[in-house]
C-alpha positions, -999 to +999 in steps of 0.1 A: +002+002+002+015+030-010-009+062+003+001+095-023-009+116+009-036+127+023-053+160+034-075+157+065-080+175+103-058+160+127-072+168+166-086+200+148-063+210+128-049+210+097-028+180+085-014+160+059-008+116+060+014+094+045+006+058+049+034+029+034+037-012+033+070-027+035+079-059+035+104-053+064+098-056+101+086-030+127+117-032+140+136-025+106+116+003+102+117+015+129+157+015+131+152+037+095+131+066+114+151+071+147+187+064+139+206+095+131+227+074+101+196+064+087+172+099+088+202+115+070+198+095+042+155+102+044+145+130+063+152+168+052+174+174+083+201+166+104+181+147+138+197+148+172+174+132+191+169+109+227+139+086+222+122+103+257+090+119+260+105+159+266+133+153+254+152+180+230+149+172+189+177+190+176+169+197+130+207+208+114+211+210+075+183+217+062+190+239+028+160+253+027+154+263+063+171+275+097+181+248+121+153+246+148+144+226+179+121+200+187+108+182+217+097+146+221+062+146+227+056+102+224+078+077+222+066+043+222+089+020+206+090+006+182+055+014+178+051+052+181+066+087+180+058+118+179+077+159+185+073+192+176+096+210+145+087+245+150+053+245+155+042+219+129+043+182+148+057+145+132+040+115+142+052+084+133+034+054+138+048+015+128+021-012+130+030-052+122+010-063+090+008-090+068+042-097+054+062-066+068+049-027+091+028-010+080+040+033+083+023+063+092+042+097+086+018+130+098+023+166+094+003+178+122+004+217+106+007+252+119-009+262+090-035+252+067-019+269+034+014+252+042-003+213+031+001+211-005+039+226+003+046+198+032+030+176+016+051+176-014+084+176+007+075+147+020+066+128-007+105+133-019+114+121+015+098+086+013+107+078-023+142+084-007+130+061+027+115+035+004+151+036-014+170+038+024+150+001+030+151-012-002+189-015+006+198+015-017+201+049+001+205+075-024+217+113-017+186+120+002+158+146-005+183+170-015+204+153-036+205+153-074+190+117-070+158+130-057+128+130-064+119+166-082+100+185-054+083+212-078+060+186-100+049+170-066+037+207-053+022+214-085-001+182-087-013+186-049-024+225-055-039+211-089-057+186-065-075+210-045-050+207-012-046+240+006-015+261-005-001+294-006+021+296+018+056+312+009+078+276-012+116+272-014+135+287-042+111+284-070+139+271-090+146+242-067+137+209-088 
């Protein structure tokens, strides 16, 4: 199962959600979501965190944004991790499924008009996660091999996903 991205309300806030099914056990996907060396291959920023509720999360190295901090909101290894990132929240849910693991990423948004922008970014990142879990890590979501972000953004806007927030450098792929 591959979900192309859905706009929804999460606890009264706007959100985008993606679901993937992987032919790996939950523990393998959990490692890809929590190990900084694995995150580096698919997440848009370098992430440093202790897996404990209340711990600080440090985000660095994103060419489209400044270094920032967040907090671990939930941590139930190897099934659930949630943390803040600026005014947004990221929720990762992992569940065993036939032959592997169902992975769900929900980005709870601080502003409705960021939905298409963030959905396009997560689409690119999740293609990179697919590569990591297939044993073929690339050079990350900002690398030359990454999916073209703008194509996905335009598709989300055309599909009616809320848009209008500033976007990264318009010439960016």
